[in-house]
C-alpha positions in Angstrom: 27.9 -20.4 -1.2 25.3 -23.0 -0.5 22.3 -21.0 -1.5 21.6 -19.7 -5.0 19.9 -16.4 -5.8 16.2 -16.5 -6.9 16.1 -16.2 -10.7 12.3 -15.7 -11.2 10.5 -12.4 -11.5 11.5 -9.8 -9.0 9.5 -6.7 -10.2 7.0 -5.6 -12.7 3.7 -7.4 -12.8 1.2 -6.7 -10.0 -2.5 -7.4 -9.5 -4.9 -5.6 -7.1 -8.3 -6.4 -5.7 -10.3 -3.7 -3.8 -13.1 -5.1 -1.8 -12.9 -8.3 -3.9 -13.0 -6.5 -7.3 -10.1 -6.5 -9.7 -8.6 -3.2 -10.8 -5.8 -2.4 -13.2 -2.6 -0.9 -11.8 -1.0 1.5 -14.2 2.0 2.7 -12.2 4.0 2.3 -9.1 2.1 0.6 -6.4 3.7 1.5 -3.1 3.1 0.3 0.4 4.3 0.5 4.0 3.5 -2.1 6.6 1.8 -1.0 9.8 3.7 -1.4 13.1 5.7 0.4 15.7 8.0 3.4 15.0 10.9 4.4 17.2 11.7 8.0 17.8 14.9 9.2 19.5 14.4 11.2 22.8 17.0 13.9 23.3 17.5 16.2 26.3 19.8 19.2 26.4 22.7 17.2 27.7 22.4 13.7 26.2 20.5 11.3 24.0 18.2 9.7 26.6 16.8 6.8 24.7 13.7 6.4 22.5 9.9 6.1 22.5 7.8 3.6 20.6 4.6 4.6 19.0 2.2 2.8 16.7 2.2 3.8 13.0 -0.4 3.2 10.4 0.5 1.5 7.2 -0.5 2.6 3.7 -1.1 1.5 0.1 -1.0 3.8 -2.9 -1.1 3.2 -6.6 -2.0 4.8 -9.9 -5.1 2.9 -11.1 -7.0 2.8 -14.4 -10.5 4.3 -14.4 -13.3 1.9 -15.2 -16.5 2.9 -17.0 -18.6 0.6 -14.8 -17.5 2.1 -11.4 -17.6 5.5 -9.8 -14.2 6.8 -8.8 -15.9 9.4 -6.6 -17.2 6.5 -4.4 -13.6 6.1 -3.2 -13.4 9.7 -2.0 -13.7 9.6 1.8 -14.3 5.8 1.7 -13.6 3.5 4.7 -13.8 -0.2 5.2 -11.5 -0.8 2.2 -9.9 -4.2 1.9 -7.0 -4.4 -0.6 -5.0 -7.3 -1.8 -1.9 -6.6 -3.9 0.1 -9.5 -5.4 3.5 -8.5 -6.6 5.6 -10.2 -9.3 7.9 -11.8 -6.8 5.0 -13.5 -5.1 4.6 -11.3 -2.1 1.1 -10.6 -1.0 0.3 -7.2 0.6 -3.0 -7.0 2.5 -4.8 -3.9 3.7 -7.6 -4.6 6.2 -10.4 -2.1 6.9 -8.5 0.8 5.4 -9.6 4.4 4.8 -8.9 6.6 1.8 -6.9 9.8 2.5 -6.1 12.8 0.4 -7.9 14.0 -2.7 -8.6 11.8 -5.7 -8.0 13.5 -9.0 -8.8 11.8 -12.3 -6.4 12.3 -15.2 -8.7 12.2 -18.2 -5.9 12.0 -20.8 -4.6 8.8 -19.3 -7.8 7.6 -17.6 -6.0 7.1 -14.3 -6.3 8.2 -10.7 -4.1 7.9 -7.6 -5.5 6.0 -4.6 -4.0 6.4 -1.2 -5.4 4.2 1.6 -4.2 4.0 5.2 -4.9 1.3 7.8 -3.7 0.1 11.2 -3.4 -3.4 9.5 -1.1 -3.5 6.5 0.7 -6.8 6.3 3.3 -8.4 4.0 3.2 -12.2 3.4 6.3 -13.7 1.8 6.6 -16.9 -0.2 9.1 -19.6 0.6 
């Protein structure tokens, strides 16, 4: 074995900026890069091949409410630019995203779930 395993942080800490403003992530940030998706094409007598279709990416996370910002401003919002930096150094970028679903605020925890989709969700790795 000529290469050793990376021994730095692999998970845990994360930071997020939404349209240039920092927000606190409370739980599980998740994302999926945009790109093509293959779907198997089947006939009655054989598997015939596959089709390729574009697929939007997404970002979602549980975020802490802030007293200086209106959470309802995210409901139905578009033009959202998000930068997520993970503990392992990866940078996830959402460009010109739109909020989907409903935003419900949990008053006991002071949190809300934000789900944003975009045709441009990218992952940049570190060397």
